[in-house]
Each structure stands twice: as structure tokens, then as C-alpha cells.
Backbone as CSV, one residue per row, in Angstrom:
resi,resn,N_x,N_y,N_z,CA_x,CA_y,CA_z,C_x,C_y,C_z
1,MET,0.860,-1.308,0.024,0.042,-0.166,-0.256,0.623,1.240,0.034
2,ASN,0.496,2.089,-0.827,1.375,3.509,-0.990,1.181,4.123,0.014
3,MET,2.068,5.451,0.447,2.058,6.335,1.600,0.530,7.280,1.615
4,GLY,0.221,7.417,0.244,-0.848,8.301,0.062,-2.316,7.748,0.604
5,ARG,-1.911,6.578,0.115,-3.609,5.420,0.480,-3.265,5.300,1.835
6,ARG,-2.127,5.103,2.702,-2.230,5.156,4.291,-2.618,6.390,4.572
7,ILE,-2.447,7.349,4.219,-2.612,8.665,4.992,-4.138,8.900,4.717
8,GLU,-4.674,8.669,3.608,-6.090,8.867,3.430,-6.977,7.963,4.298
9,GLN,-6.278,6.648,4.554,-7.105,5.908,5.651,-7.157,6.274,7.007
10,LEU,-5.897,6.967,7.289,-5.719,7.524,8.842,-6.738,8.528,8.837
11,LEU,-6.468,9.405,7.957,-7.322,10.947,8.234,-8.967,10.455,8.076
12,SER,-9.158,9.363,7.296,-10.731,8.895,7.386,-10.959,8.436,8.692
13,VAL,-10.376,7.615,9.158,-10.206,6.818,10.670,-10.706,8.133,11.488
14,ILE,-9.659,9.229,11.576,-9.663,10.394,12.582,-11.293,10.843,12.162
15,HIS,-11.909,11.129,11.191,-12.480,12.163,10.750,-14.161,11.130,11.301
16,SER,-13.877,9.840,11.000,-15.016,8.929,11.212,-15.119,8.821,12.880
17,LEU,-13.963,8.744,13.621,-14.078,8.287,15.019,-14.956,10.032,15.520
18,TYR,-14.329,10.803,15.177,-15.071,12.052,15.559,-16.784,12.146,15.592
19,TYR,-17.197,11.870,14.380,-18.399,11.790,14.075,-19.220,10.821,14.896
20,ASN,-18.561,9.473,14.827,-19.271,8.625,15.527,-19.588,8.516,17.087
21,ILE,-18.296,9.372,17.617,-18.708,9.719,19.108,-19.915,10.780,19.465
22,ARG,-19.648,11.796,18.511,-20.605,12.353,18.590,-22.126,11.858,18.475
23,LEU,-22.500,11.019,17.665,-23.412,10.244,17.405,-23.922,9.216,18.674
24,PHE,-22.827,8.323,18.922,-23.383,7.173,19.917,-22.441,7.191,21.169
25,GLY,-21.709,8.287,21.284,-21.218,8.383,22.643,-19.878,7.231,22.611
26,TRP,-19.506,6.741,23.769,-18.273,5.753,23.819,-18.620,4.568,22.826
27,GLU,-19.700,4.318,22.697,-20.226,3.338,21.287,-19.619,3.423,20.202
28,GLY,-19.522,4.897,20.051,-18.793,5.256,18.709,-17.309,4.789,18.442
29,LEU,-16.628,4.362,19.439,-15.262,4.048,19.240,-15.136,2.836,18.668
30,ARG,-16.404,2.096,18.104,-16.373,0.886,17.325,-16.490,1.440,16.022
31,CYS,-16.753,2.413,15.546,-16.642,3.047,14.321,-17.732,2.590,13.301
32,PRO,-18.707,2.182,13.778,-19.585,1.434,12.708,-19.853,2.382,11.317
33,ILE,-20.030,3.676,11.530,-19.700,4.510,10.361,-18.430,4.821,9.754
34,LEU,-17.880,4.509,8.642,-16.665,4.990,8.167,-16.883,6.058,7.235
35,ILE,-16.542,7.169,7.199,-16.918,8.436,6.510,-15.442,8.939,5.877
36,HIS,-15.436,9.117,4.710,-13.965,9.580,4.017,-13.698,10.985,4.504
37,TYR,-12.505,11.022,4.851,-12.295,12.320,5.373,-12.560,13.596,4.537
38,LYS,-13.062,13.373,3.163,-13.299,14.774,2.533,-14.810,14.756,2.279
39,THR,-15.225,13.797,2.984,-17.038,14.175,3.093,-17.299,15.491,3.988
40,SER,-18.297,16.159,3.476,-18.660,17.470,4.170,-20.128,16.655,5.295
41,VAL,-19.776,16.956,6.411,-20.763,16.389,7.426,-21.590,17.668,8.244
42,LYS,-23.000,17.470,7.942,-23.551,18.516,8.879,-25.023,17.925,9.428
43,GLY,-24.924,18.534,10.594,-26.373,18.083,11.155,-26.299,16.579,11.953
44,PHE,-25.003,16.179,12.073,-24.632,14.940,13.031,-24.986,15.047,14.520
45,ARG,-26.168,14.776,14.958,-26.375,14.936,16.558,-26.971,13.445,16.990
46,ARG,-27.249,13.569,18.100,-27.710,11.972,18.679,-29.210,11.893,18.144
47,GLY,-29.562,10.751,17.811,-30.806,10.237,17.148,-30.769,10.691,16.337
48,ARG,-30.345,11.319,15.428,-29.986,11.605,13.829,-30.054,10.509,13.187
49,ILE,-29.101,9.531,13.338,-28.771,8.303,12.803,-28.981,7.019,13.882
50,ILE,-29.936,6.334,13.037,-29.995,4.974,14.130,-29.579,3.498,13.344
51,LEU,-28.750,2.968,13.929,-28.186,1.664,13.189,-28.676,0.504,14.188
52,ASN,-29.004,-0.419,13.605,-29.883,-1.635,14.052,-28.900,-2.736,14.566
53,ARG,-27.565,-2.496,13.796,-26.059,-2.943,14.100,-25.308,-1.978,14.279
54,LYS,-24.041,-2.203,15.177,-22.968,-1.424,15.220,-21.613,-1.830,15.268
55,SER,-21.533,-2.999,14.118,-20.062,-3.371,13.875,-19.328,-2.464,13.274
56,PHE,-17.929,-2.551,13.116,-17.391,-1.472,12.367,-17.425,-1.738,10.882
57,GLY,-17.423,-0.392,10.528,-17.920,-0.175,8.976,-18.782,-0.567,8.447
58,ILE,-20.027,-0.798,9.145,-21.011,-1.524,8.600,-21.782,-0.405,7.523
59,VAL,-21.453,0.702,7.808,-22.047,1.708,6.771,-20.762,2.795,6.249
60,THR,-20.361,2.637,5.168,-19.325,3.410,4.573,-19.964,4.433,3.788
61,VAL,-19.124,5.817,3.650,-19.710,7.003,3.121,-18.565,7.414,2.465
62,GLY,-18.738,7.723,1.042,-17.617,8.239,0.288,-16.426,7.819,-0.229
63,PHE,-16.531,6.589,-0.269,-15.229,5.596,-0.845,-15.313,5.077,-2.154
64,LYS,-14.212,4.970,-3.169,-14.441,4.328,-4.179,-15.393,4.684,-5.237
65,GLY,-15.771,3.447,-5.989,-16.792,3.272,-6.899,-16.212,3.316,-8.442
66,THR,-16.933,3.136,-9.318,-16.423,2.801,-10.948,-15.291,3.480,-11.111
67,SER,-14.023,3.386,-11.407,-13.026,3.916,-11.808,-13.256,5.032,-12.943
68,SER,-14.086,4.681,-13.867,-14.135,5.256,-15.164,-15.335,6.547,-14.869
69,VAL,-15.974,6.778,-13.755,-16.771,7.687,-13.534,-16.242,8.687,-12.669
70,GLN,-16.097,9.845,-12.938,-15.309,11.101,-11.998,-16.264,11.158,-11.088
71,GLY,-15.782,11.256,-9.681,-16.689,11.303,-8.393,-16.630,12.734,-8.054
72,LYS,-17.681,13.233,-7.406,-18.009,14.560,-6.805,-17.698,14.419,-5.489
73,LYS,-17.644,15.697,-4.622,-17.608,15.827,-3.191,-18.894,15.384,-2.876
74,SER,-18.664,14.234,-1.713,-19.616,13.643,-0.821,-20.184,14.583,0.311
75,ILE,-21.326,14.523,0.227,-22.205,15.298,1.389,-23.389,14.900,1.996
76,ILE,-23.125,14.944,3.269,-24.388,14.634,4.312,-24.874,15.700,5.126
77,ASP,-26.266,16.189,4.669,-26.703,17.246,5.338,-28.000,16.688,6.060
78,LEU,-28.021,16.281,7.439,-29.304,15.710,8.080,-30.095,17.001,8.412
79,VAL,-30.095,18.166,8.077,-30.814,19.064,8.724,-31.646,18.632,10.162
80,LYS,-32.752,18.264,9.947,-33.699,17.780,11.066,-33.986,16.566,11.096
81,GLY,-33.726,15.671,10.038,-34.306,14.502,9.807,-33.574,13.323,10.501
82,THR,-33.999,11.922,10.142,-33.412,10.506,10.696,-32.913,9.902,9.468
83,LEU,-31.641,9.252,9.814,-31.257,8.163,8.770,-31.662,6.934,9.628
84,LEU,-32.012,5.781,9.263,-32.328,4.497,9.641,-31.410,3.260,8.850
85,PHE,-30.641,2.831,9.173,-29.892,1.770,8.401,-30.398,0.169,9.257
86,GLU,-30.757,-0.420,8.617,-31.255,-1.639,9.073,-30.302,-2.689,8.676
87,GLY,-29.009,-2.316,8.406,-28.088,-3.202,8.252,-26.721,-2.691,7.476
88,SER,-25.939,-3.370,6.756,-25.016,-2.858,5.943,-25.591,-1.795,4.821
89,ALA,-24.399,-0.841,4.598,-24.714,0.050,3.459,-23.530,0.646,2.919
90,TRP,-23.576,0.876,1.505,-22.322,1.105,1.377,-22.521,2.149,0.275
91,PHE,-22.027,3.757,0.269,-22.453,4.573,-0.503,-20.870,5.089,-1.178
92,SER,-20.705,5.000,-2.392,-19.567,5.525,-3.044,-19.201,6.931,-2.912
93,GLU,-18.225,7.175,-3.534,-17.756,8.706,-3.730,-18.597,9.428,-4.291
94,GLY,-18.910,10.847,-4.085,-19.956,11.489,-4.749,-21.288,11.288,-3.950
95,VAL,-21.717,10.837,-2.936,-23.033,10.693,-2.396,-23.632,11.938,-1.933
96,ILE,-24.536,12.582,-2.452,-25.170,13.535,-1.291,-26.497,13.045,-0.878
97,ILE,-26.677,13.204,0.603,-27.961,12.878,1.540,-28.160,14.244,2.053
98,LYS,-29.415,14.347,1.485,-29.911,15.655,2.257,-31.370,15.294,2.887
99,ASN,-31.625,15.391,4.315,-32.777,14.998,4.456,-33.390,15.507,5.905
100,LYS,-34.624,15.885,5.589,-35.252,16.634,6.463,-36.395,15.557,7.262
101,GLY,-36.480,14.524,6.433,-37.619,13.556,7.043,-37.030,12.294,7.456
102,LYS,-37.842,10.907,7.012,-37.071,9.553,7.275,-36.456,8.798,6.193
103,LEU,-35.206,8.589,6.267,-34.440,7.903,5.245,-34.264,6.655,5.681
104,ILE,-34.810,5.482,5.188,-34.543,4.178,5.663,-33.804,3.473,4.620
105,PHE,-32.666,3.017,5.051,-31.795,1.688,4.053,-31.929,0.419,4.368
106,GLY,-32.373,-0.510,3.839,-32.477,-1.982,4.194,-31.077,-2.492,4.095
107,ASP,-30.861,-3.648,4.677,-29.509,-4.060,4.734,-28.954,-4.699,3.315
108,GLY,-27.864,-4.595,3.250,-27.076,-4.907,2.215,-27.394,-3.837,0.693
109,PHE,-27.846,-2.489,1.131,-28.065,-1.532,0.238,-26.276,-1.026,-0.253
110,SER,-26.485,-0.521,-1.477,-24.984,-0.459,-2.078,-25.494,0.535,-3.156
111,SER,-24.746,1.780,-3.353,-24.900,2.693,-4.371,-23.589,3.031,-5.051
112,ASN,-23.289,3.345,-6.302,-21.964,3.641,-6.904,-21.726,5.313,-6.994
113,LYS,-21.195,5.731,-7.587,-20.864,7.007,-7.542,-22.143,8.273,-7.900
114,ASN,-21.671,9.261,-7.122,-22.425,10.523,-7.500,-24.108,10.243,-7.096
115,CYS,-24.439,9.346,-6.225,-26.097,9.193,-6.010,-26.287,10.227,-5.133
116,THR,-27.583,10.846,-5.250,-28.278,11.941,-4.650,-29.650,11.607,-3.851
117,PHE,-29.594,11.686,-2.854,-31.074,11.226,-2.004,-31.429,12.486,-1.209
118,SER,-32.834,13.131,-1.601,-33.184,14.541,-1.153,-34.603,13.993,-0.617
119,CYS,-34.709,13.900,0.800,-35.710,13.324,1.413,-36.447,14.612,1.974
120,THR,-37.639,15.053,2.213,-38.441,15.689,2.744,-39.554,15.087,3.824
121,ARG,-40.026,14.233,3.365,-40.850,13.113,4.220,-40.383,11.717,4.524
122,GLN,-40.363,10.996,3.371,-39.884,9.597,3.757,-39.309,9.075,2.470
123,ILE,-38.509,8.419,2.294,-37.787,7.541,1.361,-37.474,5.912,2.060
124,SER,-37.817,5.165,1.341,-37.310,4.007,2.092,-37.122,3.051,1.049
125,PHE,-35.873,2.120,1.265,-35.182,1.129,0.490,-35.413,-0.176,1.137
126,GLY,-35.876,-1.410,0.300,-35.714,-2.654,1.162,-34.639,-3.579,1.223
127,ARG,-34.528,-4.398,1.335,-33.028,-5.418,1.430,-32.368,-5.579,0.133
128,ASP,-30.936,-5.698,-0.114,-30.382,-5.726,-1.288,-30.662,-5.015,-2.404
129,CYS,-30.895,-3.717,-1.958,-31.034,-2.903,-3.188,-29.477,-2.263,-3.927
130,LEU,-29.559,-2.262,-5.112,-28.131,-1.894,-5.879,-28.687,-0.638,-6.678
131,LEU,-27.681,0.095,-6.455,-27.906,1.551,-7.366,-26.749,1.684,-8.253
132,GLY,-26.861,2.071,-9.595,-25.819,2.431,-10.608,-25.202,3.915,-10.014
133,TRP,-24.262,4.614,-11.162,-24.069,5.910,-10.822,-24.872,7.143,-11.123
134,ASN,-24.809,8.199,-10.594,-25.559,9.197,-11.128,-27.023,9.046,-11.048
135,ILE,-27.310,8.525,-10.039,-28.862,8.307,-9.658,-29.373,9.330,-8.688
136,HIS,-30.645,9.948,-9.231,-31.307,10.908,-8.108,-32.704,10.375,-7.687
137,VAL,-32.645,10.618,-6.198,-34.018,9.950,-5.511,-34.670,11.088,-4.754
138,ARG,-35.774,11.801,-5.169,-36.344,12.629,-4.339,-37.888,12.284,-4.152
139,ASP,-38.345,12.782,-2.671,-39.835,12.549,-2.546,-40.809,14.171,-2.813
140,SER,-39.665,15.089,-3.270,-40.706,16.322,-3.452,-40.557,17.054,-4.461
141,ASP,-41.234,17.889,-4.901,-40.646,19.003,-6.439,-39.525,19.838,-5.953
142,GLY,-40.011,20.203,-4.663,-38.842,21.235,-4.256,-39.480,22.810,-3.920
143,HIS,-40.358,22.665,-5.023,-41.042,23.994,-5.045,-42.657,23.651,-5.103
144,THR,-43.718,24.534,-4.669,-44.968,24.558,-4.825,-45.572,24.810,-5.916
145,ILE,-46.360,23.868,-6.753,-47.011,24.208,-7.946,-48.609,24.580,-7.858
146,PHE,-49.220,25.501,-8.390,-50.289,25.826,-8.186,-51.303,25.369,-9.540
147,SER,-52.789,24.810,-9.577,-53.252,24.851,-10.648,-54.567,25.507,-10.250
148,ASN,-55.023,26.365,-11.158,-56.307,26.915,-10.673,-56.500,27.496,-9.778
149,GLY,-55.345,28.104,-9.095,-55.417,28.795,-7.749,-54.977,27.903,-6.504
150,LYS,-54.805,26.314,-6.833,-55.122,25.917,-5.477,-53.442,24.759,-5.910
151,ALA,-53.039,24.918,-4.513,-51.800,24.342,-4.417,-51.512,22.932,-4.526
152,LYS,-50.484,22.205,-5.618,-50.820,20.651,-5.978,-49.959,20.244,-4.800
153,PRO,-50.323,18.658,-4.547,-49.434,18.125,-3.385,-47.719,18.110,-4.161
154,SER,-46.980,18.591,-2.948,-45.461,18.576,-3.521,-44.773,17.575,-3.065
155,VAL,-45.097,16.958,-2.139,-44.257,15.787,-1.261,-45.053,14.553,-1.216
156,THR,-44.556,13.334,-1.518,-45.090,12.439,-1.341,-44.141,11.217,-1.204
157,PRO,-44.134,10.197,-0.382,-43.294,9.236,-0.131,-42.781,8.414,-1.266
158,VAL,-41.556,8.059,-1.237,-41.145,6.822,-2.230,-40.765,5.790,-1.432
159,GLU,-41.004,4.450,-2.157,-41.290,3.284,-1.586,-40.093,2.423,-2.589
160,ILE,-39.120,1.990,-2.017,-38.381,1.020,-3.295,-38.356,-0.380,-2.554
161,GLY,-38.779,-1.421,-3.076,-38.890,-2.776,-2.341,-37.455,-3.294,-1.897
162,ASN,-37.832,-5.084,-1.915,-36.263,-5.734,-1.520,-35.720,-6.027,-2.941
163,HIS,-34.503,-6.061,-3.171,-33.755,-6.744,-4.453,-33.900,-5.937,-5.585
164,VAL,-33.981,-4.499,-5.338,-33.997,-3.756,-6.683,-32.919,-3.285,-7.279
165,TRP,-32.795,-3.170,-8.463,-31.603,-2.747,-9.115,-31.922,-1.448,-10.126
166,ILE,-31.334,-0.471,-9.529,-31.895,0.966,-10.449,-30.625,1.253,-10.929
167,ALA,-30.804,1.222,-12.627,-29.457,1.392,-13.500,-29.093,2.862,-13.406
168,SER,-28.069,3.281,-13.631,-27.163,4.244,-13.763,-27.936,5.377,-14.605
169,GLU,-27.984,6.779,-14.331,-28.350,8.045,-14.886,-29.997,8.099,-14.504
170,SER,-30.870,7.434,-13.433,-32.162,7.181,-13.609,-32.402,8.155,-12.334
171,HIS,-33.645,8.790,-12.568,-34.256,9.851,-11.652,-35.802,8.967,-11.105
172,ILE,-35.752,8.622,-9.449,-36.956,8.184,-8.886,-37.240,9.264,-8.349
173,LEU,-38.809,9.900,-8.697,-39.317,11.113,-8.066,-40.498,10.542,-7.214
174,LYS,-40.970,11.917,-6.422,-42.140,11.722,-5.389,-43.236,10.917,-5.925
175,GLY,-43.630,9.913,-4.970,-44.732,9.221,-5.125,-44.374,7.780,-5.954
176,THR,-43.345,7.671,-6.284,-42.838,6.360,-6.983,-42.657,5.253,-5.955
177,ALA,-43.613,4.202,-6.296,-43.135,2.915,-5.520,-42.696,1.668,-6.448
178,ILE,-41.916,0.978,-6.191,-41.073,-0.079,-6.817,-41.213,-1.354,-6.105
179,PRO,-41.966,-2.342,-6.720,-42.048,-3.775,-5.921,-40.621,-4.484,-6.028
180,ASP,-40.747,-5.622,-4.930,-39.404,-6.531,-4.952,-39.004,-7.133,-6.340
181,ASP,-37.515,-7.169,-6.264,-37.020,-8.182,-7.260,-37.203,-7.046,-8.742
182,CYS,-37.427,-5.986,-8.848,-37.529,-5.182,-9.984,-36.306,-4.555,-10.525
183,VAL,-36.377,-4.533,-11.873,-35.067,-3.588,-12.426,-35.374,-2.461,-13.027
184,VAL,-34.800,-1.274,-12.829,-35.071,0.381,-13.514,-33.967,0.069,-14.367
185,GLY,-34.427,0.272,-15.482,-33.314,0.487,-17.348,-32.583,1.768,-16.943
186,TYR,-31.669,1.763,-17.628,-30.724,2.875,-17.580,-31.242,4.168,-18.172
187,GLY,-30.901,5.311,-17.289,-31.467,6.454,-17.710,-32.976,6.625,-17.522
188,SER,-33.825,5.978,-16.615,-34.976,6.079,-16.774,-35.780,6.935,-15.894
189,LEU,-36.826,7.582,-16.218,-37.501,8.774,-15.323,-38.967,8.187,-14.549
190,VAL,-38.638,7.939,-13.222,-39.670,6.940,-12.670,-40.570,7.995,-11.632
191,ASN,-41.964,7.977,-12.031,-42.866,8.965,-11.231,-43.906,8.136,-10.811
192,SER,-44.262,7.157,-10.878,-45.537,6.244,-10.852,-45.368,5.203,-9.728
193,ARG,-46.398,4.502,-9.202,-46.367,3.422,-8.562,-46.503,2.017,-9.291
194,TYR,-45.972,1.091,-9.278,-45.904,-0.102,-9.793,-46.350,-1.441,-8.750
195,ASP,-47.481,-2.140,-9.433,-47.600,-3.277,-8.365,-47.071,-4.860,-8.652
196,GLN,-46.470,-4.779,-9.663,-45.953,-6.075,-10.261,-44.736,-6.317,-10.156
197,PRO,-44.262,-7.348,-9.148,-42.708,-7.641,-8.943,-42.222,-8.314,-10.099
198,ASN,-40.895,-8.405,-10.093,-39.890,-9.204,-11.160,-40.259,-8.698,-12.711
199,THR,-40.462,-7.144,-12.732,-40.303,-6.646,-14.094,-39.240,-5.607,-14.427
200,ILE,-39.191,-5.176,-15.317,-38.111,-4.123,-15.728,-39.234,-3.129,-16.212
201,ILE,-38.732,-2.086,-15.350,-39.438,-0.663,-15.730,-38.278,0.273,-16.136
202,ALA,-38.582,0.919,-17.247,-37.608,1.642,-17.941,-37.955,2.802,-18.966
203,GLY,-37.690,3.798,-19.286,-38.162,4.791,-20.274,-38.334,6.059,-19.631
204,HIS,-38.792,7.213,-20.413,-38.824,8.306,-20.170,-39.981,9.277,-20.426
205,PRO,-41.166,9.267,-19.663,-41.103,8.160,-18.478,-41.326,7.006,-18.410
206,ALA,-41.109,6.244,-17.318,-40.846,4.885,-17.286,-42.362,4.163,-17.039
207,LYS,-42.148,2.957,-17.687,-43.272,2.079,-17.935,-42.685,0.431,-17.772
208,VAL,-43.640,-0.281,-17.452,-42.834,-1.864,-17.426,-43.069,-2.358,-19.019
209,VAL,-41.701,-2.680,-18.998,-41.182,-3.282,-20.307,-41.379,-4.582,-20.706
210,ALA,-40.791,-5.522,-19.186,-40.635,-6.789,-19.291,-41.169,-7.432,-18.039
211,SER,-41.886,-8.741,-18.143,-42.265,-9.507,-16.880,-41.509,-10.689,-16.595
212,HIS,-41.864,-11.006,-15.333,-41.192,-12.541,-15.127,-39.836,-12.772,-15.272
213,ILE,-39.032,-11.430,-14.619,-37.613,-11.759,-14.567,-36.995,-11.749,-13.629
214,GLN,-35.862,-12.128,-13.512,-34.972,-12.300,-12.308,-33.766,-11.715,-12.557
215,TRP,-32.762,-11.139,-11.367,-31.569,-10.703,-11.834,-30.671,-11.005,-10.745
216,GLU,-29.265,-10.858,-10.739,-28.470,-11.330,-9.878,-27.029,-10.448,-10.027
217,ILE,-26.388,-10.062,-9.109,-25.202,-9.343,-9.066,-24.226,-10.398,-9.452
């Protein structure tokens, strides 16, 4: 291992210990959340992050990802929301988490570079979800839209089931519900609720394009 890599690891451990102790007190010495030292962190306070398990490095933030994709700066901004991890989770370089609500990640979660999670009310992922690079997930329009003088609903929860693969460059918008064992095709715009598992959902806007499928890593 070269000297630069050793220094990166040392700085990341120090960075991680500081925030883990702020979150979990002396239990934070186990360092259950590993945070790359270049990751910008805001809003880390007790009760803001809940871990079902606190083993070393069960959650990692801001490390590696596909080498051919340029990574951005990683940012965690909890504002006043809660992050719930039901098991292991891996967030590659360039992740942006902006959470005012409740953001839930099931066990075995993994996301590639430059994924953005913008949660106003609630976004939930089931077990064993896999996300490609440059994916945006949001449960809000960000601004209020009026129709005939009446405000349209601007926030609706997002629900992602178990074992869902969301391919790169996709956008998952408010009100989306994706059942278990589905695949979202590359570059899709998903803004509807679906009720059939084992399907491929793809397009702009997305629709079901194949049924009775299975996928594996």
C-alpha cells in the first residue's frame, strides 16, 4: 500500500471517530460508520442516525466506486431528519444525502458514484438494493405548484422494495413505488406506483417493459 493511501485511511478513521462519538457516545469507538475524510458532514447529532447493528464499518460513506466515472464531493446534511440503517450500507464517492424527513436503507444497500438522496418526508429502500452511478432519488418537487389557484401536493413518499436494481443515470421522483425484484432501466424517469414484482421498468417516463424477470449481481 502506498503512502498516499495510508494517509487517506488514517485521516478517514480520525474523521469517522469524531462523528461516531458525537452520534453514539463511547459506543462510537467501534466506528460503525466509516466516512471518507473529504466528506462534508452537517447535522450529525444524537438520534439523527439509527443503526440496528453497530459493528465496525457496517456503513461506509464516500469511498471508491467505478473508476471510469468522475466522482464529486460527498455531502451528508441531515438538517432535522432521521437516517435509519437496518444493516450494512455502502455509499460510493460523490454521494449527497439531504434529509429533512425519514430516510430508510435496508440491509445490503449499495450505491455507486454521485447518487443523490433528497428526502423531505420519507424515502425507504428494502433489502439488497443496488444503485448505479448518477442516480437521483427525491420525494418532493422542491417548490409548490399551483393549478387554478390551488396548491398541488408537492411531497409524496418514495417506496423501493427488496432486491431492486436501479441502473445508472435514472431519476426516481416523488410518489414512486417499486415492488420487489424489479430492475429500473438505464436513464429512466420513474414517477409512478407499480404493483407487479419481477419486472423491468424503463423509459422516460418509465413503464413496465418486461415481466417475470430475475436478476443477480
